[in-house]
N, C-alpha and C positions, 0 to 999 in steps of 0.2 A: 743601289747605294748600298755601302758597307754598314754594317748594324753599328760599327764604332769608328766613324771616319776621324781622321787624325787633323783634316782641315775642310775648309768649305769658302767656296768663289762663289761670292754674290755678284751678278750682273744683270742689270735691267737689259729688257729685250729690245729697247732701242738703243743701248750702246753697242759699240761696234770695235772690237778688240783687233789691233793690228800686230802686235808684238806676239810671236810665236813664243819667245822666251818669258812671258809675262809671269806665269806660275813660278818658274825658278828663280826670277828676280826677286818676287815677293817673299818666298820663303827663305831666300838667303839674307833678307833684312832682319829674321829672327824678332819678330814683333807679334804681338797677340794680335791685334787688329791694325792694317795698314791698307791704304788705298793706292791705286796708281793714279796721277793725276791724268784726267780725261780732258781732251781738247775740245773746243767748239769755236764756232766762226766768231765768238765774241769773247769777252772776259770770263765768261761764266765756265765753272767748272764741277767737281764733285767734291767740294769740301769748303768748309768755312774757316776763317782764321779768328772770327769772334762771334759773340751771343751777345744780345742786348738784355740787359737784366730785367727780370719780371718775376719780383720776389712775391712767393705765396707760401707761407710757411704752415705748418702743424703747430695748433695752438701751444703745445709742450715748448715748440722751438722758439715761438715769439715770446713765451714768458722769460727764456733764459738767452734771448738775443743779444742784450747789451754786455751779459756777462761772458758769452762766447767772443764777442767781438774783443772785450778787454783781455780775455787771456791769449786770443790769437795774437794781438799786437805784442803782448807781453812776452809770450814764449816763443813767437814765430812758427806756428803751426798752421795748417791750412784748414780753414772751416770748410765742411763738407759740402758738396756742390747741390745738395737738397734745397740750400738756403736762397739760389737763385737758378732761374732758367728762362730763356727768351727765344728770339728767331734771330735771323741773320743779321748781322753787323759788319759793314765793311771797315777793314782796318788798313794801316799801312804796310803790313806784312803780307797782305794777299797779292797784289799785284807782282811785286818782286817773284814770289814762288810762282804763280801762273805764266810769268813772262821769262821762265828760266834765268833769270838774273842771279837768284840764290838757287843751289842746287843741292839736293840730298832728300832727307827724311824729316819731316817737322811735325812735332806735335800740335795737333789742332783740335779743336771741340766739336767738329761736326765732319765726317764724309759719308757719303751716301753714292746710292746708285751702282757702283762698282768698288767693291773693297773685297780682302781676303781676311779670312778668320781661322786661327790656329787653334783647334778645338783641344790640343794637349794641355793647353793652359787652364789650369783650375778656375781661375777667373772669369774664364770664357762662358762657364757654364750659368751665369748670372744674366748675360745677355739676352734680350726677347725684343720682337716687335710685338707681341702680344702673349699674355695680358700685360697691359702697362705696370710700371713698378707700383707699389702701392702709395707712395709717395709724390706720383705725378698726377697731376690735378689740373692740368690746362687742356687746350683742344687737342682732341686726338688727331697726330699727324705723326706717321709709320715711321719717320727719319727722326722726328724730336723724340719719340717714345725709346727708339732704338738707342739715341745718343744718350738720353737721361738714363737707360739702364746701365750703359758703359761708364758713366759717371758716377752712378750709384754702386756698380757692383763692390761687394766685400765691405761697403760702407756700414758703420753703425757707429750711433753714438750714445752715450748714457751720461746722464748728469745727475750725479748722487750727492747728498748732504752728508757729511760725517754727522755722527752722533753730538759733538760739539759745535754743531753749526751755528749756534746763537752766540757762542764764545769768539769763534775764529771767522766767521761769515765767510767761508771759502767753499768752493765746489770742487769736485774731483771728477775730471773729464776724460774718459776712455774712449778711443777711437782706433779704427783698423784701418789703415790707408791702403787698399789694394785695388782702388779704380781701376779700369780699362782705359789707357790712354790711347786715343786714335791717332794714327799717322798719316800724311799723304806724303809720297815720294815722287819728285820729278826728275830722276836721275838719267832717265830714257823717255823716250815717246812710246805710248801704250795704245791709245785708242781713241776715239772720239763719242761723244754725246751731242744730241740737238739741244739748242736753247729752249727754255721752257716758253710756252705759248703764253700771251696776254689773256685776261679776262675775255674780252671781246672776241679773240678769235675762234675760229672753228676747225671741223677735221679738215677741210682742205688746207688751211695752213698749217696744220699739223702734218700734212703729208709731204707739202713742200718744204717744211724744216727738215724732215727725216731725209729728203732726197739731198739737200744739201749736206747732211752728214756722211749720207753715203759717197758724194763724190769728194768729200773731205777724206775719208777713209780710203778710198780708192785710188786717191790721188799721192797718199802717203807711199805707196809701192813705189812711184818714180824716183828713183835716187839719182843723184848728180850725173853718172855716168850714162843713165839712160835717157835722162832729158838732153845729154850733149849729143848722144846717138840719134836723136830726134831731130837735132838741129835747133834746140831750144836755148836760147841765152837769155838772162834778165835784162833789163834795162838797166844800163850803169847809173847808180846813184838814186835809184827809184826809192823812194818811202811813202807810205799812205799820208795824203793830205791831213789827215784828221789824228790817227793814231801815230804816226811816225814809224810804223812797224814796216819789215820787209814784205815781199810777195810771198803768201801762203802756199803751200802744196794744193788747198781747196781753189785758191785764185786760178794756180796754173791749169788745174783740170777744168774748172770754168770756161778759161779761154779757150783750150782746146775743144770742148763742145761746141761753142761757137765757131771757131774756125772751121770744124769740119762742115758745119751748116753753110759757112759762105761759100765752100766750094760745091756744094750740092745745088747752089742757086744758079740755074740754067734755063729755067722756063722763060717763053717770050713774055714780053712785058704788055702789060694792057692799061692805057691811060684810063684814069678814073675821073669824070667830068663832074663838077658840081660838088665837090668835096669842101665841106665848110670847116671852121674850127681849126685851121691850120695856120701856126705861128712861127716865126723864127724861134729856135730854141737855144737856150742858155746851158751851161754846167749843170749836170745832174749827178749826183754821186752813186745813185743806184742806177743800174741798167735792169728794168723790170720785163719790159716787153717794146719789140719794135718790128716793122715791117722793112724788108731789105730788098732793094730792086736789083736786078743782074749788074747794073752800071755800078750800083753803090758796092755791092760784094767784089768786084773786079778792082776798085780803088781801095778797098780794105786789104785784098790779098795781096795788091802790086807793092805795098810797102814792105812786106816780108815781116809780118809782124810776130813771127815766132823767134827770129833772132834777135829782138830787144823787146822781150815780153815785161808786161806790166799788167794788172787786171784790166779786164774788159771794159769794166765800170770807167777806169780812166783812159782807155785807148781810143773809145769811141769820140770823146768829148776833145781828145786832141786831134783825131781826123778831121773835124769840123773846126778847131782852130778856137776852142771855148774853153779850154783847161786852165784854172787858176793858175797853174804853176810852168810858165811858159818856157821854162829851162828844159822841161820833157819834150816841148814842141821841136825843138831843134834836132831831135834825132829822127824825126819825120819828114822828109822832103816834101811829099805830095800831101797837101792839106786842102784838097778840091771837093770832100765829102760835103753834100747838101744836107742839111739837119733840118725837119719841118717837126713841130709839137703839135700833136692834136690834143685839144683840150677835153674833149668827151671823156667823161669818168667812165672806161669800159673794162679797166684791168684792177681786181685786187691787189694790193689793199689801197686803191684809188691813186695809183701813179700814173703821172701823163704816158700817153702812148705816142711812141717816136716813128718818125718814117725817115729812112736812110736813102739817100740817092746819090 
């Protein structure tokens, strides 16, 4: 590493970058601290648009809080960010940025996981993960500490009383407003990151989550012309039943992996006698695990699903005629798949096990 590097790119080890021009694109933005918007299989990303207030002031600031507020309202200046700091807050600005309905680079209170820092800017010298800023007194969290240092970079405030304070009852406020503004950019597609685990999840769940991230990243390489060369076309008019979004690259990659398995199912069938807990299945939004017979694989492949692709989670319910959107079933003429649901809790995270024949 150079002794005096001009810039620094932070990338978490489980973030996968897919845009070879990423550094050039971020440098071209000419910003001190900027993050490329990372994608996931949910609305989760590497930026926040809001922070909940969590006021915890130094005593000297508490004494003058009312005066600061009055001066701020009267003279239209910004109260330093040391007066509030909290955690993630969903705002109306987040989803339009995350879904590319608004394009550009946007000032935000938090970026994390993957971001670019221009070290040529003097204000960047005050940024740090450790030690925390002297005014930081909340739970130690790396991204919160770093964001606080950015908001505090270059800030200082001094409240002094003039000698004739008793006569004029006024304060003199001196401030330097050179805090480092964080930005997130979504002008392009840059890469993927996994969705955070819940408290009750374990290492196996983390592995599965990262596999989904890898699938998304690998699928990003499939452009429209490559998909057409493979004979893949999207089902006309398809939108996700819950979110209303179109088919994602990750869902395309997921379908292709299932499709390749279907073509490999050639083993002779063996009937299983005395199997209990089998019931007629209904629509399930999530395909977690299933056993597929040779006859079932032939039925799935017979309808040429790559020519009218939609998520495999939606395709399978269509094939046994249980999808809630009946309009999709019109594109598949053969709905002969027999679908049984095993009620035994054998697959984490305890979703039903499905048998397709």
